[in-house]
N, C-alpha and C positions, 0 to 999 in steps of 0.2 A: 850438450852443445852440437854435438854429431848429428843427433836426430833432427833436432832444429836445421841444418845446415842443409841435411838430406831433403827433409820436407819442404824446402825452399828451392832445392833443385827441381824438385818435382814438379811443384808450382810454375816455376819459370819453364821448363821443359813442355809442360802442358799446356799453358796458356799461349806459348811460342808456335806449338802444333797446331792450336785452334787457329792463330793469326793465319799460318801456313796456307791451311787448308780452305781458309776464305778467301783467300786472295788467287791462289794458285790450286793446278792441276796439275798430276803426274800423267803422262802418256806412254804406254809401251812396257813390256819389262826387258826386253833385250837390250833397247834403246832408248833408255831412259830419257825421256825430255821433259822440262819443266815450262810450260807457260801460263801468261796472266789470264785469269778468268775475266771475261769480259762480257758473255752472253747472259750470265746469270743474275747480272750486279745492274740496279738501276744508277742512271748518270747521277752523278754527285758533281753539281756545280760550285760547294764552297768555296770560295776564296780565304786567303790569310788574313785578309782584312775588309773591314767592310767596304762596299761600293760605293764609289762617287755615285750622285743623280744621273741617271740614263740621260743619253745625248738626244737630242731632237734629231728627227728626220726620218724619211721612209726608206732610207737606203742607206748599205753600208759598204766599204771598199776593201776588197782583199788584194793582197799583193803578194809578190814573192822577188826576193833580192837577193843575189848571189853578191856578198861583199868582199868579193876576192882577198885572201889570207887576213882574215880579220881576226888579230890578236894583241899582241902588247904593242907591237912596233907602231901599228894603225892607233892604238888607244894614245899612245903619246904625240899625236898631232893633233892639234885642239881646231885648227881649222876644218881638218877632216871630218872629224869627230862631229864637229856644229853641223856640218850638210847633213852627215846620215843620221843623227839625232832631229832633224827636222824633218827628213824624208820619212821616218817613220812616224811621224805625228801626222802624217797625209792620208794613213790608213788606220781600218779598224782591227786588221790582223797582217801580220806581215811573216812570210816562211821566210828562213834566212838560211843561206848553204854557205860553207866553206869557213867555218868557224875554225881555227886553228891553232891552239894554244895547249899550253900544258898544265895552266893554272885553269882554276873555277871561277874566276874573276872577271872575267872579260863582259858577261851578259849583265852581271850586278852594277858593275860599273857603268855600261853603256845604259842600262836602265836608269840611273843616277841623273845622268846627263838628258836623257829623253824626257822624264819626270820634274828637271829642273825648272820648269814653266808652269808649274801647276798641274799637270796630266797626271793621269794613273793608270801608266802601262805596267804589265807583266809579263811574264814568260814562262816558256816549257822550252827545254832541251833534250837532247837525248844523248847517247852514248857517243863515244869515238870511234870512227869508222873509217875502213879501208885496210886494201890489202900489202899497203906499203909502209915503213916509218912514219909518214906524212898522213897522221889521221886528221880527220875532219869531223866536226859536229853539224847537227842540224839544230834549227830551234822556230819557234814559233813567237811571235812578241805582239801583244792582244791590250787594246784598249779596254779594261775593264768599264769603264763607263757606257760602254756600247755591245761588249760581246762577254760572255761567260766561258769559262772552259773546264771540261768535265775531266778531271786530273787523274781521276781511279782509272782512266780509259786509255792514257797515252800509252803507245807501243812500238816496237819497232819490228816491220814485217820479217818474219822469218825466210830465210834463203837458203835451206840444205844443200841445193845445187850449185851455189855461190855463182849464180847468174849475172848479179849484180854487185858493182864493185862496194859500192855504200847502199846498204838496205834503207829503203824510205821509212821515214819516222811519221807515224800516223796520231792525230789529235781530233778531239770532237767539241764540237762548238756551239753555243745556243746566243742568237740574238738578246740583246737586252731590250726591255721596253713593251712590246706587246704582250698578251698574257701568255704564259708559259706553254699552254697547248697551241697557241697559233704562231709561235715564235718559230723564225727561219732556223733550223739546226743543220749543220753541216760536217762533214768527216773533212779535212785536209790531210792529202800523204807529201810528205817534202821530199825532194829527191833532186840530187846532183848526178847525172849519167858520168859513165867515162867516157871522154873524146873517142878513145880508141877501139870503145866497145859498144857504140851508139846500136848500131843493128840489132846486137843480141839484148840489149838494154831496153829498147823501148818494145822489141817483141814479150819481152819479160814484164814490163808493166801493166800489159795486157791482162794477165794473171790476177799481177798487184791489185788493180784495179776490181776484178771481180773476185778476187780473196776478200779485200778491204769493205764493200759491199756486203758480203756475207759473211762478214764477220760475228754476226750475234746480236748486234745492236739496233738491228732494225733501221738503218739508216739508208736512204735512197740518193740523197747529196752527196755526192764524192768527187773533190776535185784535187785531182793531181797536179801539183805545181811545183815550179821551179827551174833550176838549171836542164835542160833537157839536150843541149848540144846539137839541136836538130831543128828545121823550121819545121812549119806546121804542115808543110807536104810530107815530109818524111818521119813519119810517128810508126810506122810499122805496122804490126798489129793490134798497138794501141790505140792507130789512128783507122782501125776496121772495125773497131767495137761500134757495134748496132748504136746510132742516134749519138755518135760521140762527138764533141766538138771544141775548137780550141778559141781561145778569148782573143788571141795575137794572132793575126793573118797578115802575109804580104810586109812586116814592118819590122825594120832592124832592132835588135834589143842589146848591140854592144854598145861600148862607149864611143867608138871610131865610126860607127853608123853604117857598118858593111856587112852584119850578119844577124841571123835571127836565133838565139838559142834558149830562150826565157819564154816560158808560157803557163797558163791556167787551162786545164783540160779536164771536161767534165760531160755528162749525158744531157742532150738539151732537151731530152723527152724527160727525163727525174727532174732535172733543175731548171726549172720553170722560174725559177726565182731571178734568176740572170736578167736583167733588164737590156741587154744588149749594147750596154757602153763598156769601154774598156780602153786600155792604152798604155802607152810607154811614157813612163814620167821621165822627162828629158833633163837630167843634172847639169848639162852645160846651160841651155836656155834659161831653166828656173831660177839658177845662182849665178848666173854670168859669168860662167866659168870657161876658161881656155881647155882646150882638149887636155894637154899635159894637166891642167890641175883637177879637172873629172877623172883622169885615169888614178891620181893619186886617193880616190874616195874610193874606185872601183873599176873593172873593164866591161863591167853590166851595167846595164841602166834598170830600175825597179821596173815590173810590170805589173797591172792590174785589171781588176774585173769587178763591176758593181751586180750589188744584189739587192732584193727588197728584203725587208726586214721581217716581212710573212711569210709563213710557210705557203708555198703555192705562188707567191707574188699578189696578195690579197689579204686582208684581215677576215677573220671567220674559217680560213682552212685548219686542217688538221695536219698532221706530218703522214704521210704515204709511206707505208710499209714495203719493203723491196717484194713481200708475196703479191701486193695488188698491181703491181707495173709488169711492165714485160721484160722477161729473161734476155 
């Protein structure tokens, strides 16, 4: 009996070790650090359930939305939640900021509501982040009829110098519909900067952009999106990167219509899939709300940008690798 238990233990340890080293690597000897393996693994777009029939159309809309203290209290407001669910249905993939909850049921319950009309959205969510007791999570909610997500490539950017209050959550996506080698693939980096440290954090995001671009997955279409807490004229070093572009310019994105905080930032040289169409999704006008009613939903408006479903903006293109583009 004891020999059998010992043999089982050895098998478990051996199997666990094999799985660990297939997925992780250890760096350094004096300061051990474990990070997910991303460079050596092929993309895996497998979803937990069969995908619905792909939606038709030649473009997708990528959005970002700070849902302001999104937790149990907001879930208990049906009118607010119905608006939020309908907002998500307007986009193919949405980066979410400011999920604040001690339990893990917020996104599953939200998804049930979104999909109650027969849609097929899924989500990716990151860890709770923040220097204070008030932690936040990032998430991506995406329509599986039009978007595939590589769940093996989800990661939070390492920030050993603590330059960012909440490190970006990074995910890799591919459009459904075109042949796999022609479909638009892109990486999203979800961020909510600290309003008291925007100068430092926007400078740090320039480094994040480069790190994510060069993270070994050979993706040149990097989109940093979220609540930046600055307008497009104050992007610091992020805005000074060669070819960098902001989807939203000169438009307020807060619900009161006074400030621009939210945006999608990408290289217009690399991301030629951008159609030039973008905007602020006006909750007040769209749902005939008063300002006070809209503020119950969020103090931010969703913002979005439109992209071709084809790599390079037209059929027949094959994904461009970073080595083939200007540094």
